[in-house]
C-alpha positions as CSV (number, residue, x, y, z in Angstrom):
1,M,0.0,0.0,0.0
2,S,1.3,3.4,-0.9
3,N,1.7,5.7,2.1
4,G,0.9,8.8,0.0
5,L,3.9,10.8,1.3
6,S,6.4,13.0,-0.7
7,L,4.9,12.1,-4.0
8,A,5.7,13.9,-7.3
9,P,2.5,15.5,-8.5
10,V,0.5,13.7,-11.2
11,S,-1.6,15.7,-13.7
12,T,-5.1,16.4,-12.6
13,R,-6.1,17.9,-15.9
14,D,-8.3,15.1,-17.2
15,V,-9.6,13.7,-13.9
16,A,-13.3,14.0,-13.3
17,V,-14.4,14.3,-9.7
18,V,-17.9,12.9,-8.8
19,I,-19.4,14.2,-5.6
20,P,-22.7,12.6,-4.5
21,A,-24.4,15.0,-2.1
22,Y,-27.5,14.8,0.1
23,N,-28.3,17.8,2.4
24,E,-24.8,19.1,2.5
25,Q,-25.4,22.8,2.2
26,E,-23.1,23.6,5.1
27,S,-20.1,21.8,3.6
28,I,-20.4,21.6,-0.2
29,A,-19.0,25.1,-1.0
30,A,-15.9,24.5,1.0
31,V,-15.4,21.0,-0.6
32,I,-15.7,22.5,-4.1
33,T,-13.3,25.4,-3.2
34,E,-10.7,22.9,-1.8
35,L,-10.9,20.7,-4.9
36,K,-10.5,23.7,-7.2
37,Q,-7.5,25.0,-5.3
38,A,-5.9,21.5,-5.6
39,G,-6.2,21.8,-9.4
40,F,-9.4,19.9,-10.1
41,S,-11.7,21.7,-12.5
42,H,-13.9,18.9,-13.8
43,L,-16.3,18.6,-10.8
44,Y,-19.7,17.0,-11.0
45,I,-22.1,17.2,-8.0
46,V,-24.9,14.7,-8.0
47,D,-27.6,16.0,-5.7
48,D,-29.6,13.1,-4.3
49,A,-32.9,15.0,-3.9
50,S,-31.7,17.2,-1.1
51,T,-34.3,19.0,1.0
52,D,-32.0,21.9,1.9
53,E,-30.1,24.4,-0.3
54,T,-27.3,22.0,-1.5
55,I,-28.2,22.5,-5.2
56,E,-28.3,26.3,-5.0
57,V,-25.0,26.5,-3.1
58,A,-23.3,24.1,-5.5
59,K,-24.6,26.0,-8.6
60,S,-23.4,29.3,-7.2
61,T,-19.8,27.9,-7.4
62,G,-20.1,27.3,-11.2
63,V,-19.7,23.6,-11.2
64,T,-21.9,21.1,-13.0
65,V,-24.8,19.9,-10.8
66,I,-26.8,16.8,-11.7
67,P,-30.1,16.8,-9.8
68,L,-32.0,13.6,-9.0
69,L,-35.8,13.8,-8.9
70,R,-36.0,11.5,-5.9
71,N,-33.6,10.2,-3.2
72,L,-31.8,7.1,-4.6
73,G,-29.1,6.6,-2.0
74,A,-25.4,7.1,-2.0
75,W,-24.4,4.4,-4.5
76,K,-27.0,5.2,-7.1
77,A,-26.2,8.9,-6.9
78,T,-22.5,8.0,-7.3
79,Q,-23.2,5.7,-10.2
80,T,-25.3,8.4,-11.9
81,G,-22.2,10.6,-11.8
82,L,-19.8,7.9,-12.9
83,R,-22.1,7.1,-15.9
84,H,-22.3,10.8,-16.7
85,V,-18.5,11.2,-16.9
86,Y,-18.0,7.9,-18.6
87,H,-20.4,8.9,-21.4
88,L,-18.6,12.3,-21.6
89,G,-15.4,10.4,-22.4
90,Y,-13.4,10.7,-19.2
91,S,-10.9,7.9,-18.7
92,Q,-10.4,8.6,-15.0
93,A,-12.8,9.5,-12.2
94,V,-12.5,10.1,-8.5
95,T,-15.4,9.7,-6.1
96,F,-15.3,12.2,-3.3
97,D,-17.5,12.8,-0.3
98,A,-19.5,16.1,0.0
99,D,-19.3,16.3,3.8
100,G,-15.7,17.5,4.1
101,Q,-14.4,14.2,5.4
102,H,-12.1,13.7,2.4
103,Q,-9.1,15.9,1.6
104,A,-8.4,17.1,-1.9
105,S,-4.7,16.6,-1.4
106,S,-5.3,12.9,-0.9
107,I,-6.2,12.5,-4.5
108,Q,-2.6,12.9,-5.5
109,A,-1.8,9.7,-3.5
110,L,-4.4,7.8,-5.5
111,L,-3.2,9.1,-8.8
112,H,0.4,8.3,-8.0
113,T,-0.4,4.8,-6.9
114,Q,-2.3,4.2,-10.1
115,W,0.6,5.6,-12.1
116,E,3.1,3.5,-10.2
117,Q,1.2,0.2,-10.1
118,G,-1.0,0.5,-13.1
119,S,-4.1,-0.4,-11.0
120,D,-7.6,-0.2,-12.4
121,V,-8.9,1.0,-9.0
122,V,-7.2,2.8,-6.2
123,I,-8.9,3.2,-2.8
124,G,-8.0,6.0,-0.4
125,S,-7.5,3.9,2.8
126,C,-7.9,5.3,6.3
127,S,-8.6,2.1,8.3
128,E,-7.9,3.7,11.6
129,R,-11.0,5.9,11.3
130,G,-13.3,2.9,12.0
131,S,-14.8,2.2,15.4
132,A,-14.1,-1.1,17.1
133,S,-17.4,-2.5,15.8
134,R,-16.6,-1.4,12.3
135,Q,-13.2,-2.9,12.5
136,V,-14.8,-6.2,13.5
137,A,-17.2,-6.0,10.6
138,W,-14.4,-5.2,8.2
139,Q,-12.5,-8.3,9.4
140,Y,-15.6,-10.4,9.0
141,F,-16.1,-9.3,5.4
142,R,-12.5,-9.7,4.6
143,M,-12.7,-13.3,5.8
144,L,-15.8,-14.0,3.8
145,T,-14.6,-12.4,0.5
146,G,-10.9,-12.9,0.6
147,L,-10.5,-9.2,-0.3
148,N,-7.2,-8.0,1.1
149,I,-8.4,-4.4,1.5
150,A,-7.8,-2.5,4.7
151,D,-10.6,0.1,4.3
152,L,-13.6,-1.6,2.7
153,T,-16.0,1.3,3.0
154,S,-13.9,4.3,1.9
155,G,-15.8,6.4,-0.6
156,L,-12.6,8.0,-1.8
157,R,-11.7,6.0,-4.9
158,L,-10.1,6.4,-8.3
159,Y,-11.5,4.5,-11.2
160,N,-9.9,4.1,-14.7
161,L,-11.8,3.6,-17.9
162,S,-12.1,-0.2,-17.5
163,A,-13.6,0.3,-14.0
164,L,-15.9,3.0,-15.2
165,R,-17.2,0.7,-17.9
166,V,-18.0,-2.0,-15.3
167,L,-19.7,0.4,-12.9
168,S,-21.8,2.1,-15.6
169,A,-23.3,-1.2,-16.6
170,N,-26.8,-2.3,-15.6
171,E,-25.5,-5.0,-13.2
172,A,-24.0,-2.3,-11.0
173,T,-27.3,-0.5,-10.8
174,M,-28.7,-3.3,-8.6
175,L,-26.3,-2.5,-5.8
176,D,-27.5,-0.6,-2.7
177,Y,-24.1,0.4,-1.3
178,Q,-20.9,1.7,-2.8
179,D,-18.5,-0.6,-0.9
180,L,-18.4,-4.4,-1.0
181,G,-20.8,-4.9,-3.9
182,V,-18.7,-2.6,-6.0
183,L,-15.5,-4.3,-5.1
184,L,-16.9,-7.7,-5.8
185,L,-18.1,-6.6,-9.2
186,L,-14.7,-5.2,-10.0
187,R,-13.0,-8.4,-8.9
188,Q,-15.5,-10.5,-11.0
189,A,-14.4,-8.3,-14.0
190,Q,-10.7,-9.2,-13.1
191,L,-9.7,-5.6,-12.5
192,S,-6.8,-4.8,-10.2
193,I,-7.5,-3.0,-6.9
194,A,-4.8,-1.1,-4.9
195,E,-4.9,1.1,-1.8
196,A,-3.2,4.4,-1.0
197,K,-3.0,5.4,2.6
198,V,-4.7,8.8,3.3
199,T,-5.9,10.8,6.2
200,M,-9.5,11.8,6.7
201,R,-11.2,14.5,8.7
202,Q,-13.9,13.8,11.2
203,R,-17.4,13.8,9.6
204,G,-19.0,17.1,10.3
205,D,-22.3,15.8,11.8
206,G,-20.6,12.6,13.2
207,I,-23.4,10.5,11.7
208,S,-22.8,7.6,9.3
209,R,-25.1,7.5,6.3
210,I,-25.1,3.7,6.3
211,F,-25.1,3.0,10.1
212,S,-27.7,5.6,11.0
213,S,-29.9,3.1,12.9
214,W,-29.8,-0.5,14.2
215,R,-32.2,-1.5,11.5
216,A,-29.9,0.0,8.9
217,V,-26.9,-1.8,10.4
218,I,-28.7,-5.2,10.3
219,D,-29.9,-4.7,6.8
220,Y,-26.4,-3.7,5.7
221,M,-24.8,-6.8,7.4
222,L,-27.4,-9.2,5.9
223,Y,-27.1,-7.6,2.4
224,S,-23.3,-7.6,2.4
225,S,-23.2,-11.2,3.7
226,F,-25.4,-12.3,0.9
227,L,-23.0,-10.7,-1.6
228,C,-19.9,-12.2,0.1
229,L,-21.3,-15.7,0.3
230,S,-22.7,-15.8,-3.3
231,K,-21.3,-18.4,-5.6
232,T,-22.9,-16.8,-8.6
233,S,-22.7,-13.3,-9.9
234,P,-23.5,-10.4,-7.6
235,S,-26.5,-9.5,-9.6
236,N,-28.2,-12.8,-9.0
237,T,-27.6,-12.5,-5.3
238,L,-29.0,-9.0,-5.4
239,K,-32.2,-10.3,-7.0
240,L,-32.6,-12.8,-4.2
241,H,-31.9,-10.2,-1.5
242,S,-34.5,-7.8,-3.0
243,T,-37.1,-10.6,-3.1
244,L,-36.4,-11.4,0.6
245,K,-36.7,-7.8,1.6
246,R,-40.0,-7.5,-0.2
247,N,-41.3,-10.6,1.6
248,V,-40.2,-9.3,5.0
249,K,-42.1,-6.0,4.3
250,D,-45.2,-7.8,3.1
251,E,-45.3,-9.9,6.3
252,S,-44.7,-6.9,8.6
């Protein structure tokens, strides 16, 4: 794993940055400013049907804003952005959080690792940010999947053209989250995945979008376990999981 220290700068000229955002009016302007100051000019905000002023604040900075008509969740908002830049012809895209947790300077570590190792995907890894329970969950999923990745849930990722093609496909649309399912799809496509060590700031509101309630935690664990234990393609497992969720709702 690259440590991201003392790296020669890699060109940011043709890198698209996809930023899914939901109710981030307090942080989005600062995130955009930081990215611009770091040399990133191809910024695409995907607004996941925010109920605050996120769209207005983002538009006031002059970046491209892609508004969703209804809330689709973090992964589908992210995929919308990835599809958009893929069809625009970009060959590299970074996914970046809108809450201020990620640092624009960290993207250089990802770019350098990709340049150095030729990886299809580079994950910005900050494994120490996880709580004890999250560390246990990560170890559990590493054991199930065989994925030797320290930070399974990092949203700071660099994708090359091959990865963008995979993640723009219909199969990826069936995913609910942007972490394990995405990694399993990429592995199924025989793409190489590397990590670059980065630092991250404390989340502004201190609330995880995925682990916002015990019900959300349980559903995430069940969903991810289905994916990890699948002997078929992730999409077939997702169909089964969706059916089970519908049955549970119908019975409740």
